[in-house]
C-alpha positions as CSV (number, residue, x, y, z in Angstrom):
1,M,0.0,0.0,0.0
2,A,1.3,3.5,-0.9
3,P,2.4,5.6,2.1
4,A,-0.3,8.2,1.5
5,S,-3.0,5.6,1.3
6,R,-1.7,3.9,4.4
7,R,-1.8,7.2,6.3
8,A,-5.3,8.0,5.1
9,L,-6.4,4.5,6.2
10,T,-4.8,4.9,9.6
11,V,-6.4,8.3,10.2
12,S,-9.9,7.2,9.0
13,V,-9.8,4.0,11.1
14,L,-8.5,5.6,14.3
15,G,-10.7,8.7,13.9
16,T,-13.8,6.6,13.6
17,A,-12.8,4.4,16.5
18,Q,-12.0,7.4,18.7
19,T,-15.4,8.9,18.0
20,L,-17.0,5.7,19.3
21,S,-14.7,5.6,22.4
22,W,-15.3,9.2,23.4
23,A,-19.0,9.1,22.8
24,S,-19.4,6.0,24.9
25,S,-17.3,7.2,27.9
26,Y,-16.5,10.8,28.3
27,Y,-19.8,12.0,26.9
28,L,-22.0,9.3,28.5
29,P,-22.7,10.8,32.0
30,A,-24.3,14.0,30.6
31,M,-27.1,12.0,29.2
32,L,-27.4,9.1,31.6
33,A,-26.5,10.5,35.0
34,A,-30.1,11.5,35.9
35,P,-31.8,8.2,34.9
36,I,-29.0,6.1,36.5
37,A,-29.2,8.0,39.8
38,R,-33.0,7.8,39.7
39,D,-33.0,4.1,39.2
40,L,-30.4,3.5,41.9
41,G,-32.1,5.8,44.4
42,A,-28.9,7.9,44.6
43,P,-28.1,11.6,44.0
44,S,-26.8,12.5,40.6
45,F,-23.4,13.6,42.0
46,I,-22.7,10.0,42.8
47,V,-22.7,9.1,39.1
48,F,-20.3,12.0,38.4
49,A,-18.2,10.9,41.3
50,A,-17.9,7.5,39.6
51,F,-17.0,9.2,36.4
52,S,-14.3,11.2,38.2
53,L,-13.0,7.9,39.6
54,A,-12.7,6.6,36.1
55,L,-10.6,9.6,35.1
56,V,-8.2,8.9,38.0
57,V,-7.9,5.3,36.9
58,S,-7.3,6.5,33.4
59,A,-4.5,8.8,34.6
60,A,-2.8,5.9,36.5
61,L,-3.0,3.5,33.5
62,G,-2.0,6.0,30.8
63,P,1.8,5.7,31.1
64,F,1.7,1.9,31.1
65,A,-0.5,1.9,28.0
66,G,1.9,4.3,26.3
67,K,4.9,2.1,27.1
68,A,3.1,-0.9,25.7
69,I,2.4,0.9,22.5
70,D,6.0,2.0,22.3
71,R,7.0,-1.7,22.5
72,F,4.2,-3.6,20.7
73,G,2.5,-0.9,18.6
74,G,-1.0,0.4,19.1
75,R,-3.1,-2.3,17.4
76,P,-3.2,-4.8,20.3
77,V,-3.6,-2.1,23.0
78,L,-6.5,-0.4,21.2
79,M,-8.2,-3.7,20.5
80,G,-7.8,-4.6,24.1
81,S,-9.4,-1.3,25.1
82,N,-12.5,-2.1,23.0
83,L,-12.9,-5.4,25.0
84,V,-12.5,-3.6,28.3
85,F,-14.9,-0.8,27.2
86,A,-17.5,-3.5,26.3
87,A,-17.0,-5.2,29.6
88,G,-17.3,-2.0,31.6
89,L,-20.4,-0.8,29.8
90,L,-22.1,-4.2,30.2
91,A,-21.2,-4.1,33.9
92,L,-22.7,-0.6,34.1
93,S,-25.9,-1.8,32.4
94,Q,-26.3,-4.3,35.3
95,A,-25.5,-2.0,38.1
96,G,-28.0,-2.3,41.0
97,S,-26.0,-0.5,43.7
98,V,-23.5,2.3,44.1
99,P,-20.5,-0.1,44.7
100,W,-21.4,-1.9,41.5
101,L,-21.7,1.4,39.7
102,M,-18.2,2.4,40.9
103,A,-16.7,-0.9,39.9
104,A,-18.2,-0.6,36.4
105,W,-16.7,2.9,36.0
106,V,-13.3,1.6,37.2
107,L,-13.4,-0.8,34.2
108,I,-14.4,2.0,31.8
109,G,-11.6,4.1,33.3
110,M,-9.1,1.4,32.4
111,A,-10.4,1.4,28.9
112,M,-10.2,5.2,28.7
113,G,-6.5,5.1,29.9
114,S,-5.6,2.8,27.0
115,G,-8.1,3.8,24.3
116,L,-8.6,7.5,24.0
117,Y,-6.5,10.3,22.3
118,E,-3.2,9.6,24.0
119,A,-3.2,6.0,22.8
120,A,-4.3,6.9,19.3
121,F,-1.6,9.6,19.0
122,A,1.1,7.1,20.3
123,T,-0.2,4.6,17.7
124,V,0.2,7.1,14.9
125,V,3.7,8.1,16.0
126,R,4.7,4.4,16.3
127,I,3.7,3.9,12.7
128,H,4.7,7.2,11.0
129,G,7.4,8.5,13.3
130,A,8.3,12.2,13.4
131,D,6.0,12.9,10.4
132,S,2.8,12.5,12.3
133,R,1.4,16.0,12.9
134,G,-1.1,15.8,10.0
135,A,-2.3,12.4,11.0
136,I,-2.8,13.5,14.6
137,T,-4.8,16.5,13.4
138,G,-6.9,14.3,11.2
139,I,-7.8,12.0,14.0
140,T,-9.0,14.9,16.1
141,L,-11.1,16.2,13.2
142,F,-13.0,12.9,13.2
143,A,-13.4,12.6,16.9
144,G,-14.4,16.3,17.2
145,F,-17.9,15.1,16.4
146,A,-18.1,12.6,19.3
147,S,-20.5,14.7,21.3
148,T,-22.5,15.6,18.1
149,V,-23.0,11.9,17.5
150,G,-22.9,10.6,21.0
151,W,-25.4,12.8,22.9
152,P,-28.3,12.4,20.4
153,L,-27.7,8.7,20.0
154,T,-27.5,8.1,23.8
155,A,-30.6,10.2,24.3
156,F,-32.4,8.2,21.6
157,L,-31.3,4.8,23.0
158,E,-32.3,5.9,26.6
159,S,-35.7,7.1,25.5
160,H,-36.5,3.9,23.6
161,Y,-34.6,1.2,25.6
162,G,-33.8,2.8,29.0
163,W,-30.3,3.6,30.3
164,R,-29.4,0.0,30.7
165,G,-30.3,-0.7,27.1
166,A,-28.2,2.3,26.0
167,C,-25.2,1.0,27.8
168,M,-25.6,-2.5,26.3
169,A,-25.9,-0.9,22.8
170,W,-22.7,1.0,23.2
171,A,-21.0,-2.1,24.5
172,G,-22.2,-3.9,21.4
173,L,-20.8,-1.2,19.1
174,H,-17.4,-1.6,20.7
175,L,-17.5,-5.3,19.7
176,V,-19.0,-5.0,16.2
177,L,-17.5,-1.7,15.1
178,G,-14.7,-0.5,17.3
179,L,-12.8,-3.9,17.6
180,P,-12.8,-4.5,13.8
181,L,-11.7,-1.0,13.1
182,N,-8.8,-1.1,15.5
183,A,-7.9,-4.5,14.0
184,I,-7.3,-2.7,10.7
185,V,-4.6,-0.5,12.2
186,P,-1.4,-1.4,10.4
187,R,1.0,-3.7,12.3
188,V,4.4,-2.3,13.3
189,R,7.5,-4.4,12.4
190,E,9.8,-4.0,15.3
191,A,12.9,-4.1,13.2
192,A,11.9,-1.5,10.6
193,A,9.5,0.8,12.4
194,Q,10.5,4.5,12.2
195,Q,14.2,3.7,12.1
196,L,14.3,4.9,15.7
197,P,17.5,5.5,17.5
198,K,18.5,2.5,19.6
199,T,20.9,3.9,22.2
200,K,20.1,5.3,25.5
201,K,22.1,8.4,24.5
202,A,20.0,8.9,21.4
203,A,16.8,8.4,23.4
204,A,17.8,11.1,25.8
205,T,18.3,13.8,23.2
206,A,15.8,16.1,21.5
207,P,15.5,16.3,17.7
208,G,17.7,19.4,17.7
209,G,20.6,17.4,19.2
210,G,20.8,19.0,22.6
211,P,20.1,17.3,26.0
212,R,16.4,16.8,26.7
213,P,15.6,19.2,29.6
214,R,13.5,17.9,32.4
215,R,12.2,21.5,32.8
216,T,10.5,21.3,29.4
217,E,8.6,18.2,30.4
218,F,7.3,19.9,33.6
219,L,6.3,22.9,31.5
220,L,4.4,20.8,29.0
221,A,2.7,18.8,31.8
222,Y,1.6,22.1,33.3
223,V,0.2,23.4,30.0
224,F,-1.7,20.2,29.4
225,A,-3.1,20.2,32.9
226,V,-4.3,23.8,32.7
227,G,-5.9,23.1,29.3
228,W,-7.7,20.0,30.4
229,F,-8.9,21.8,33.6
230,I,-10.3,24.8,31.7
231,S,-11.9,22.6,29.1
232,T,-13.7,20.3,31.6
233,A,-14.7,23.2,33.8
234,M,-16.3,25.0,30.9
235,A,-18.0,21.8,29.7
236,A,-19.6,21.5,33.1
237,H,-20.5,25.2,33.8
238,L,-20.6,27.1,30.6
239,P,-24.4,27.6,30.2
240,S,-24.7,28.8,33.8
241,L,-21.7,31.1,33.4
242,L,-23.3,32.6,30.3
243,H,-26.6,33.0,32.1
244,A,-24.8,34.7,35.0
245,S,-23.3,37.1,32.4
246,G,-26.7,38.3,31.4
247,V,-27.7,35.9,28.6
248,S,-31.1,34.2,28.8
249,V,-31.3,30.6,29.7
250,M,-32.3,29.4,26.2
251,A,-29.7,31.6,24.5
252,A,-27.0,30.4,26.9
253,V,-27.7,26.8,25.9
254,S,-27.6,27.7,22.2
255,I,-24.4,29.7,22.5
256,A,-22.7,27.0,24.6
257,A,-23.5,24.5,21.8
258,L,-21.2,26.6,19.5
259,V,-18.2,25.3,21.4
260,G,-18.2,21.9,19.6
261,P,-18.3,23.4,16.1
262,A,-15.7,25.9,17.1
263,Q,-13.4,23.1,18.3
264,V,-13.7,21.5,14.9
265,A,-13.1,24.8,13.2
266,G,-9.9,25.2,15.3
267,R,-8.7,21.8,14.1
268,L,-9.4,22.7,10.5
269,L,-7.5,25.9,11.0
270,E,-4.6,23.9,12.4
271,F,-4.9,21.5,9.4
272,G,-4.9,24.3,6.9
273,F,-3.6,27.8,7.7
274,L,-1.4,26.8,10.7
275,R,-0.2,23.5,9.2
276,R,3.1,25.0,8.2
277,A,3.5,27.1,11.3
278,P,5.7,25.9,14.1
279,A,3.6,23.7,16.5
280,L,4.8,25.8,19.5
281,L,3.4,29.0,17.8
282,S,0.0,27.3,17.2
283,A,-0.1,26.2,20.8
284,R,0.7,29.7,22.0
285,I,-2.1,31.2,19.9
286,A,-4.5,28.6,21.2
287,A,-3.6,29.3,24.9
288,L,-4.3,33.0,24.4
289,A,-7.8,32.3,22.9
290,H,-9.6,31.5,26.2
291,P,-8.3,34.6,28.1
292,L,-9.2,36.9,25.2
293,G,-12.7,35.4,25.2
294,V,-13.1,35.9,28.9
295,A,-12.0,39.5,28.7
296,A,-14.5,40.2,25.9
297,L,-17.4,38.6,27.9
298,L,-16.7,40.2,31.2
299,V,-15.9,43.6,29.8
300,F,-18.7,43.8,27.2
301,G,-21.2,41.4,28.8
302,A,-23.9,39.4,27.0
303,P,-23.3,40.8,23.5
304,A,-19.8,39.2,23.5
305,A,-21.1,35.8,24.6
306,V,-20.8,34.3,21.1
307,V,-17.2,35.7,20.8
308,F,-16.3,34.0,24.0
309,A,-17.7,30.6,23.1
310,V,-16.1,30.7,19.7
311,L,-12.7,31.7,21.0
312,H,-12.8,29.2,23.8
313,G,-13.8,26.4,21.5
314,T,-11.3,27.3,18.8
315,G,-8.4,27.4,21.3
316,N,-9.4,24.2,22.9
317,G,-9.6,22.4,19.6
318,I,-6.0,23.4,18.7
319,L,-4.7,22.6,22.2
320,T,-6.1,19.1,21.8
321,I,-3.8,18.7,18.8
322,A,-0.9,20.2,20.7
323,V,-1.2,17.4,23.3
324,G,-0.1,15.0,20.5
325,T,2.3,17.2,18.4
326,L,4.3,19.1,21.1
327,P,5.9,16.0,22.7
328,L,6.7,14.7,19.2
329,L,8.3,18.1,18.2
330,L,10.3,18.6,21.3
331,F,11.4,15.0,22.1
332,G,11.1,13.0,18.9
333,P,9.3,9.7,18.4
334,Q,11.6,7.5,20.6
335,G,9.6,6.5,23.7
336,Y,6.7,8.8,22.7
337,G,3.9,6.8,24.2
338,G,5.3,6.3,27.7
339,R,6.5,9.9,27.9
340,Q,3.1,11.3,26.7
341,G,1.3,9.1,29.2
342,L,3.4,10.6,32.0
343,L,2.8,14.1,30.8
344,M,-0.9,13.6,30.8
345,V,-1.2,12.3,34.4
346,P,-1.6,15.8,36.0
347,A,-4.1,16.7,33.3
348,R,-6.3,13.7,33.9
349,L,-6.2,14.2,37.7
350,L,-7.1,17.9,37.4
351,Q,-9.8,17.0,34.9
352,A,-11.4,14.7,37.4
353,G,-11.7,17.5,40.0
354,A,-12.4,20.4,37.6
355,P,-16.3,20.4,37.7
356,F,-16.3,20.4,41.5
357,L,-13.4,22.8,42.1
358,F,-14.6,25.4,39.5
359,G,-18.1,24.9,40.7
360,L,-17.0,26.3,44.1
361,L,-15.7,29.4,42.3
362,V,-18.9,29.8,40.3
363,Q,-20.9,29.5,43.5
364,G,-19.0,32.2,45.2
365,W,-18.1,34.6,42.4
366,G,-20.7,33.9,39.6
367,A,-19.4,34.9,36.2
368,R,-16.4,36.6,37.7
369,A,-15.0,33.0,38.3
370,L,-14.0,33.2,34.6
371,W,-11.2,35.6,35.6
372,A,-9.6,32.6,37.4
373,S,-9.7,30.5,34.3
374,A,-8.4,33.4,32.2
375,F,-5.4,33.8,34.6
376,L,-4.7,30.0,34.4
377,G,-4.8,30.3,30.6
378,L,-2.2,33.1,30.7
379,T,0.0,31.1,33.0
380,A,-0.1,28.3,30.4
381,L,0.8,30.8,27.7
382,G,3.7,31.9,29.9
383,A,4.9,28.3,30.3
384,L,4.8,27.8,26.5
385,M,6.8,31.0,26.0
386,C,9.5,29.5,28.3
387,I,9.9,26.4,26.1
388,P,12.6,27.0,23.5
389,E,12.1,26.2,19.9
390,P,13.7,22.9,18.9
391,G,17.3,23.5,17.9
392,A,17.5,27.0,19.4
393,P,20.7,27.6,21.2
394,R,20.6,27.6,25.0
395,S,23.0,29.4,27.3
396,D,25.1,27.0,29.5
397,R,24.1,26.8,33.0
398,R,26.8,26.1,35.6
């Protein structure tokens, strides 16, 4: 198969499989939390607590899944995640108590740690090496529609077959769609893949030839953690924040719905206009988008609500790509999966607590809580500004 055809196949397969994985995990509680809680006789926050537990499990498992992909390729790891997704969703469909609910979400969290973006990005890098930026962007373009597909389908299944039937349907889709799709992912021949450097010395160097600074890894981990915290906090509280800013309830819901298309627009912008720009520059522009949107909303009020939603969504869409491209740019493909898994641990942990922590700020400050998220976004921009371009000379430190 020609290299271009192989790349297009990989992007299409992984993008479709990622859409399924995100729709049946990350976007599931929004539609099913209320009926699950009602059926179990528990408050809704228990379901979200179980989801937070899944995110913590995902963070713990991510580095191990990444190292497995570095060693064996992504095909077996992603196929395994489909089986665990199916088992977790089937277990969830049979939940009759809170402990069973928690155990089911632990299984789903294990699948998330080995089957979402980080695993897909590591799979692409394992196949295509340093030339993976376009493929990473392509996968996010597909999966950017996960909520667009997932929420209506989950709502339809729940209304016709109940929440238990919806969970069983998603489990079935992992077996009849996700598993065959990930089975198509090209195999990686250990001897030939990527012509990666084999020595420890080579593995410890950046593409530019200089020593890989630990400081850069900490800065990247901070940027990803802030980005995931802001994204999850806005997903949980955006309609209420817009309403607190003077927007009517119905308009707030409609404007919040613009975030999804704006994320896809941001990824298209990265795929087109910013494709030849340095990945660090794209990430810096994206990090500035949320603070600019907050300033517009809090200074000008309700008339700027659309501007805020579009800027936030666009920046978030590009930052999702940066999660995959920046570690590749700065450290190269050697050991990419394991390193990226470690870089994302703080992000997943903060993501788990974001709805609750930011909710406390919203409860106390109302719309002014957005100043806090804007400040965090500016600190992420500052961290990105402190990361040198690959190959840029650095002064010696004694």
